[in-house]
MITI-62594 format. One record per residue (C-alpha): x, y, z. Coordinates in steps of 0.05 Angstrom, whole numbers, padded with zeros to 5 digits, always signed. Layout:
<nodes>
XYZ
...
</nodes>
This chain:
<nodes>
+00335+00162+00360
+00273+00122+00379
+00252+00070+00331
+00206+00006+00333
+00233-00061+00326
+00201-00124+00303
+00228-00197+00323
+00193-00257+00326
+00119-00225+00333
+00135-00177+00390
+00134-00104+00378
+00182-00057+00419
+00204+00009+00414
+00290+00020+00423
+00334+00070+00419
+00383+00068+00355
+00450+00106+00327
+00421+00154+00277
+00438+00140+00215
+00494+00175+00178
+00482+00208+00110
+00518+00172+00042
+00518+00217-00008
+00461+00217-00052
+00420+00204+00003
+00379+00253+00049
+00363+00251+00125
+00291+00258+00148
+00255+00270+00206
+00192+00229+00213
+00126+00277+00215
+00072+00219+00212
+00074+00143+00186
+00021+00097+00168
+00008+00019+00194
-00009-00023+00130
-00027-00099+00127
+00043-00108+00102
+00067-00093+00167
+00020-00138+00197
+00045-00192+00156
+00112-00175+00177
+00090-00183+00246
+00060-00253+00236
+00128-00278+00200
+00126-00258+00125
+00195-00257+00096
+00218-00276+00167
+00226-00201+00177
+00265-00179+00238
+00286-00100+00238
+00256-00033+00237
+00185-00036+00195
+00142+00019+00164
+00140+00044+00092
+00082+00094+00091
+00106+00161+00117
+00108+00239+00111
+00172+00268+00135
+00215+00329+00133
+00284+00340+00102
+00339+00353+00150
+00403+00332+00113
+00409+00323+00030
+00457+00343-00021
+00409+00379-00061
+00395+00439-00027
+00324+00442-00061
+00303+00387-00008
+00321+00425+00047
+00265+00438+00099
+00214+00406+00048
+00162+00360+00067
+00170+00292+00033
+00137+00222+00021
+00192+00169-00005
+00186+00111-00059
+00208+00044-00023
+00248+00008-00071
+00323+00024-00065
+00346+00007-00130
+00422-00001-00156
+00409+00044-00214
+00456+00000-00257
+00430-00055-00278
+00385-00069-00347
+00323-00069-00301
+00337+00000-00281
+00353+00020-00348
+00295+00010-00368
+00250+00044-00324
+00237-00020-00282
+00280+00001-00219
+00217-00031-00176
+00236-00099-00196
+00319-00085-00199
+00344-00152-00169
+00401-00120-00125
+00338-00078-00097
+00330-00061-00024
+00261-00042+00000
+00244+00007+00058
+00223-00026+00115
+00220-00098+00077
+00279-00122+00056
+00342-00108+00081
+00332-00035+00092
+00308-00003+00153
+00242+00025+00152
+00200+00085+00168
+00187+00076+00243
+00245+00106+00267
+00253+00190+00285
+00307+00199+00230
+00294+00152+00162
+00359+00151+00106
+00330+00149+00034
+00365+00162-00032
+00345+00230-00058
+00317+00203-00119
+00266+00163-00082
+00237+00229-00050
+00175+00266-00074
+00161+00334-00047
+00089+00337-00020
+00045+00394-00046
+00027+00445+00008
-00045+00435-00002
-00036+00357+00017
-00044+00348+00098
+00008+00300+00131
-00051+00253+00143
-00063+00249+00072
+00004+00249+00052
+00014+00183+00091
-00034+00146+00042
+00019+00163-00016
+00045+00095-00019
-00017+00058-00022
-00057+00102-00066
+00007+00097-00117
-00005+00020-00111
-00077+00032-00127
-00061+00076-00185
-00010+00022-00215
-00070-00020-00241
-00089+00037-00289
-00017+00037-00310
-00023-00042-00319
-00089-00057-00346
-00134-00012-00400
-00202-00008-00362
-00247+00035-00396
-00284+00085-00372
-00359+00059-00355
-00328-00016-00351
-00361-00054-00293
-00299-00076-00249
-00309-00119-00182
-00266-00099-00119
-00257-00157-00072
-00237-00140-00001
-00259-00076+00044
-00195-00064+00079
-00151-00013+00072
-00115-00020+00004
-00192-00045-00018
-00220+00013-00007
-00163+00062-00042
-00169+00011-00100
-00249+00015-00107
-00243+00101-00100
-00180+00108-00148
-00219+00063-00198
-00286+00098-00190
-00253+00165-00203
-00223+00145-00260
-00294+00124-00283
-00298+00047-00280
-00366+00029-00249
-00341-00002-00189
-00378-00063-00146
-00347-00065-00081
-00347-00136-00040
-00332-00142+00034
-00348-00175+00100
-00359-00104+00136
-00416-00065+00125
-00384+00001+00163
-00326+00001+00119
-00368-00012+00055
-00400+00052+00076
-00343+00092+00055
-00352+00067-00014
-00420+00076-00019
-00416+00142+00005
-00378+00164-00056
-00428+00127-00101
-00392+00060-00110
-00439-00002-00115
-00427-00050-00049
-00445-00109-00030
-00435-00162+00032
-00393-00219+00001
-00438-00273+00019
-00421-00355+00009
-00445-00348-00067
-00414-00291-00101
-00433-00276-00178
-00401-00323-00227
-00370-00310-00290
-00397-00229-00285
-00341-00185-00293
-00283-00175-00343
-00233-00143-00289
-00238-00167-00219
-00186-00142-00165
-00167-00184-00112
-00146-00142-00046
-00175-00186+00012
-00106-00204+00044
-00136-00276+00054
-00116-00344+00018
-00190-00355+00000
-00193-00289-00042
-00158-00315-00106
-00204-00373-00116
-00266-00328-00102
-00240-00284-00157
-00228-00339-00204
-00306-00352-00186
-00319-00278-00200
-00289-00265-00268
-00318-00280-00342
-00277-00327-00393
-00212-00286-00419
-00219-00232-00363
-00168-00211-00314
-00159-00212-00242
-00106-00169-00217
-00075-00199-00153
-00068-00144-00090
-00064-00184-00030
+00005-00212+00004
-00007-00267+00047
+00045-00303+00091
+00043-00374+00073
+00026-00415+00014
-00047-00401-00026
-00078-00458-00052
-00116-00449-00117
-00147-00496-00170
-00119-00477-00228
-00166-00520-00283
-00213-00461-00287
-00162-00404-00297
-00137-00451-00355
-00196-00473-00391
-00224-00403-00379
-00162-00372-00401
-00162-00323-00350
-00105-00269-00345
-00068-00266-00272
-00036-00202-00259
+00011-00194-00206
+00004-00114-00182
+00050-00087-00125
+00079-00015-00122
+00058+00045-00166
+00086+00099-00189
+00083+00168-00138
+00064+00227-00183
-00009+00205-00204
-00018+00188-00125
-00002+00258-00112
-00045+00294-00160
-00105+00244-00141
-00090+00259-00065
-00085+00342-00088
-00152+00336-00125
-00190+00321-00059
-00230+00268-00095
-00213+00209-00048
-00252+00207+00020
-00196+00187+00066
-00215+00214+00129
-00266+00159+00149
-00203+00112+00137
-00157+00141+00192
-00184+00093+00258
-00132+00119+00313
-00067+00154+00320
-00010+00144+00368
+00057+00169+00389
+00111+00134+00355
+00130+00120+00427
+00068+00072+00433
+00081+00033+00372
+00061-00033+00411
-00003-00010+00431
-00016+00022+00354
+00002-00052+00324
-00048-00075+00377
-00102-00037+00356
-00091-00045+00284
-00112-00120+00288
-00178-00104+00318
-00232-00120+00280
-00263-00063+00235
-00199-00025+00247
-00168+00013+00182
-00110+00057+00187
-00070+00070+00245
-00023+00129+00247
+00039+00140+00282
+00059+00213+00301
+00138+00230+00315
</nodes>
């Protein structure tokens, strides 16, 4: 099978043996996958990664123990937990200390023609959701996770920092929830996507609103984002941290302590609410798809994804 290989920053397409199906696992033929910022960070050296990246995908089940999955279109939860430890037993399998992570930690990713994942990780895609939209299941789940972690009342003013792919999804998810979202970014053309659904938008200038929001979501993908969020949040407010940045992020902790600010890390989310939201048609995703490439042209896709102003780049099998 064809597979995308990352090694010391270089992207290549190689031939690899098809995975052998283990008990409890399914083999899935890739239909479509999406490049996200984490893949680009892996290319830059995040986690010291070398291997097959990719974790946003939709595919068709070729082999499985569960016959009900055969031939179904599925998306896959990226954390492969042991299923036996205390964390798994209390419903926190995403934090299993023995977990591997699709395309990130010790499990080959989705940028390959045949993917192997545990059947318990798979979610059937409703027929009403296209492949292109289904690719967004994992990042939409990450956006929905904020509402699992924090109680944000409807009508509450919330700031979202960052107008990249995840920032745009977070702004839309919180807007659909009923929050009054103020979306700050550096690119007018990206912010237009948020503005088109009724979200307040503003260019993130050198001087941002100070102590103006009880909730700030930081999704800039930059080392400076957290410091900006600290400036914008009110005393005893909450900052939801979504950025994963290669390298150390420096932040002055004095205002965090003096103003008793809650810093909340937020990562993956459950797929069920994401699929419901995708099926509702309330998210505007078409303007977020910047380009499509064949899997064999993955090197070109990665290069395209690094260009200024580019959002989601898709890989078609």
